C-alpha positions, 0 to 999 in steps of 0.5 A: 256353162251353157245350161247355166246361162240358159237358166239365168236367161229363163229366170230373167224372162220370167221377171219381165213377164209382168211388165209385158202383160199390160202392153199385151192387154192394150194391143188386144183392145185394138180394133180392126180398120181398113187401110186408107191407102191399100184397102186392106183390113188390118189392126187399127192403131191405138193412136188417133190422127191428132195424136200422130200429128202431135207425136210428129211435132214433138219428135221433129226437133229431136230428129233434127238434132240427132241428124246434125241439124238442117242443111242450110241451102234454101235453093236446094230446100225449095227444090226438094219441097217442090218434088215432095209437093208433086209426089204428094199431089200424085198421092191424092193429098189426103188432107195432110200438109207435108213439111220437108227438111233436108238433114245435114247428115252424110248417111243415106236416109229418108223417112217421114214421121206421122203428121206429115214431117218428111226428111231426106239427108244430103247423103241420099241427095248425093246418091239419087241419080235423077228427080224421079228416084228422089220422088220415088224415095219420098213417095215411099215415105209418104206411103208410110204416112198415108197408110198410118204405118207409124201409128201401127208400128208404135202400137206394136212397139209398146212391149218392146219399149218396156223391154228396152227400158228394163235392159237400159237399167240393167246395162247401165251407162258406165264407160266400160260398158260402152265398148260392147255396145258400140255395135249394138242394135238401134231403134227397136221399132222398125217397119214390118216386111209387109209394111215395106212392101205396101209402101213400095207399092204406094210409092210406085203408084204415086210416081206414075200418078205424078207423071214420073217413070215408075221404074225409078224406085226399083232403080234406086233400090238397086243403086243403093244396094251397090253403093252399100256393098262397095262401102262394106268392101272398103271398110271390110265389114259385113252389113250393119243393120243398125247403121241407121241408114235407109238400106238398114231399114229398107233392105233392097232384096232381089224379091223386093226389087222385083216386086217394085218392078212388077208394080211399075210394069202394072202401072199403065205407064209405058216404058220410057215415057215417064219423066226422070228430070236428071238435069233438074236434080243435077242443077240442084245438088251441084256443090252439095257437101259430100261426106262430113261437114266441118262442124261435125268433124271430117275424116280424110283417109286415116285422119280425123280433124275438127276445124271448129274444135281445132283438134286432129288425130290419125288412126292406125293403118288398117283401121276404119273410121266412122264419124258418128254424131256423138263419137268417132268409132275406129275398128281394126284388126284383132277385133280392136275397137276405139271410141273417141268422144268429148264431154264436159268436165268440172274445171276444178277437177283434175284430169286423172280424178275426172277419169277415175271418179267421173268417167269410169266411176265404179269401175275397177281400174288399174293405177291411173297414170298422169302424163302430158300429151302434146302440151295437154294434161292427160291420164290413162288407166286400164281394166277388163270388161267382158271379152275386152282388155280396155284402156281409157285415156282422158285428155284435158282440151280446155279446163272444162272439156275432156277428150276421151279415147276408149279402146278395147282389144280381146285378150287373144290379140295379146299385145299386137295392137298396143303399139298402134293404139299408143301411136293413135293417142300420141297423134292427138294434137291441136290444129293451128288457126291456119290448119283449121281454116285450110280444112275444107269439106268435100263437095259434089261437082257436076261435070260433062263427060268429054271425048275419050273420058272413061270411068277410070279417067274420071275416077282419078278426079274423085278425092279419095285415096282408094277405090276411085273408079268403083266409087265413081261408078257407084255414085253415078249408078254405073254397073261394073264395066259400064262407061259414061257416054260422051256429053252426059253429065256425071257426079264427081267428089272434090274440094 
């Protein structure tokens, strides 16, 4: 069987070669140039500076939509813009006008597009522990822009985009194929290791030139790695490099942290003399929404509720819930996986017909069963796809809206997850108006450590069901066993 699979893979690759050759020829035509930020000679990107600006402008609205829109807080937006202007001045200007956007996403991420479009998520703003750490992240991203890494990345990705288009056509978009694709790779075009190290060096340089403590960039890398390790432990998962956050594309390896520290040591700024501006950052982020926003739906323990849509369901015990932009993903024992989403439907199409002829069109389904779910019309069917036994449930929320549960369990699990998944579906119901109004987001609160208070006692104020002390330490950059000092300001999460 292995030889047969290898033979098929080779034949498939042969078929791709004619498609890849034009991209290879284009890359071969690129000349060499001097990196404007580092002085190194490198392959010149095929895009001009004008092309980069145009690409950034065209991509901006798509980025905003993909990350949940703009976080509407003019005061916080003005603060981040001031920090960006300061770090950009430290970078020397380079004739680039930077446009800063805070994205309404709990993911810890920051990035910059060609043309000077800079983005930070509110998830990242909650994690940074002072202004210098925020400036270091922004300086790193500005380094990518000034060094034109985006244009170089796009040049390198020409062949990858061709492959991606071919694979997309082969895989298709049927409901069943989505089960296997839940944990798939994200964007193909990432920065290279050398580009990341270059951007780190530039970010540290810009910190020093702007008057900040250049050690801040390495400090944040370490804090972020600790926060992600805790998140992985809470969700009982290995690191997902397709998660779409800053650590996925900027891994905080020991070598990388050491390199950032070495650059800081070589900056000429004496330890302890650069600005950190912790109080300024804390004033700016006090009251920041933490985690899910109501308009995106909110996870509370095992429950998912969406006040705007007025719906709620409860995940089975020992299942993790990830609230992504377009779907809610649940993962449980026995490699069970569930995707919940919603879609428009023709009001004239009955829910069972929608499941069979629209959502799962072309799929070999079992008999479609119709039933009533907490006052709503629903239908379900099963099939088999790859390594999963698949169950599909469609619920008619309104005449033109279908809510969908796509559930996959490997055959080796037998029926162990069947009862839990039935309970999941049965828990799906509408919220009353009062319940929807009562659903409030979690927020970041800044408090002063009183006499005798410890990480353990302050952890009890964290609005979480588990790992409260560890979450408190990760949020405040405290190492295991480290205690906050009396009189210092710290972050907690509460309603």
